[in-house]
C-alpha positions in Angstrom: 0.2 0.0 -0.2 3.0 2.7 0.6 4.1 2.1 -3.0 0.9 3.0 -4.0 0.8 6.5 -2.5 1.0 10.1 -4.1 1.2 12.9 -2.4 -0.1 16.4 -4.2 0.3 19.2 -1.1 3.0 19.8 1.0 3.6 22.4 4.3 6.3 23.2 6.5 6.9 25.2 9.2 9.6 27.5 9.7 10.4 28.7 13.5 11.0 27.2 16.6 10.4 24.3 14.8 11.4 23.6 11.0 9.9 20.4 9.1 8.3 19.6 5.9 5.3 17.6 5.8 3.5 15.7 2.8 0.1 14.7 2.2 -1.7 12.3 -0.8 -4.3 15.4 -0.9 -6.2 18.7 0.6 -8.5 17.1 3.1 -5.7 15.7 4.7 -3.4 18.6 5.4 -6.2 20.5 6.2 -6.9 17.8 9.2 -3.0 17.6 9.7 -3.7 21.7 10.4 -6.3 21.9 12.6 -5.7 18.2 15.0 -1.7 18.6 15.0 -0.5 22.4 14.6 -2.3 23.8 17.8 -0.2 21.2 20.1 3.3 22.2 18.0 1.5 25.9 18.5 1.7 25.4 22.4 4.9 23.4 22.4 6.6 26.4 19.9 5.6 29.5 20.2 7.7 30.7 17.5 5.5 28.7 14.0 4.2 29.5 11.4 3.6 27.3 8.1 3.3 28.0 4.6 1.6 25.4 2.2 2.6 24.2 -1.6 1.6 22.1 -4.0 4.0 18.8 -4.9 4.0 17.4 -8.0 2.5 13.9 -7.7 5.5 11.4 -8.1 5.1 7.8 -7.4 7.1 5.1 -8.2 8.6 4.6 -11.7 8.9 8.0 -12.1 11.7 10.5 -12.7 12.8 13.6 -10.7 15.1 15.9 -9.8 15.3 16.8 -6.0 16.3 20.6 -4.3 20.3 20.5 -3.7 21.6 18.2 -6.3 21.4 20.3 -8.9 19.8 19.1 -12.6 20.7 15.4 -12.1 18.1 13.2 -12.9 16.7 10.0 -10.7 14.2 7.9 -11.1 12.0 6.8 -7.7 12.0 2.9 -6.3 10.2 2.6 -3.6 8.1 5.3 -0.9 9.8 5.0 2.9 8.0 6.1 5.9 9.6 8.4 8.5 7.1 9.5 10.7 3.5 10.4 10.3 3.6 12.4 7.0 6.7 12.7 6.9 7.8 10.0 3.5 11.1 9.9 1.3 11.8 8.0 -2.2 14.6 5.9 -3.3 16.4 7.2 -5.9 17.9 4.6 -8.2 20.6 6.1 -6.8 20.7 4.1 -3.3 19.7 7.3 -1.5 16.7 8.4 0.0 15.7 11.9 -0.6 12.1 13.3 1.2 9.2 13.8 -1.1 8.5 17.2 0.1 12.0 17.4 -1.8 11.6 16.0 -5.2 10.0 17.5 -8.4 8.9 16.9 -11.7 12.1 17.7 -14.4 12.5 20.7 -15.9 11.7 20.4 -19.3 14.5 21.3 -22.1 12.8 24.1 -24.6 15.6 24.3 -27.1 
């Protein structure tokens, strides 16, 4: 089941607590904002979040990874670090957080 997950929504916190999370849809992201974020606000007084869309990558897709230049990788597997924190296994053998992975930039030349 894990390898069938497709993440389309992301969220990052900043301030006294920095983390990134991925979600399969907007409903799950809103549930996290309503249920988890208030407890983080109590624990970390200076915390905010921003939301963003993810490319919906899945096993077999090609992707680029933030911080890895223009290299293109193939996604081989998914693993769960913790709730709403997942990683892709790349064809290089390295794991990368889902929120760092994007569809390759198309060559326009």
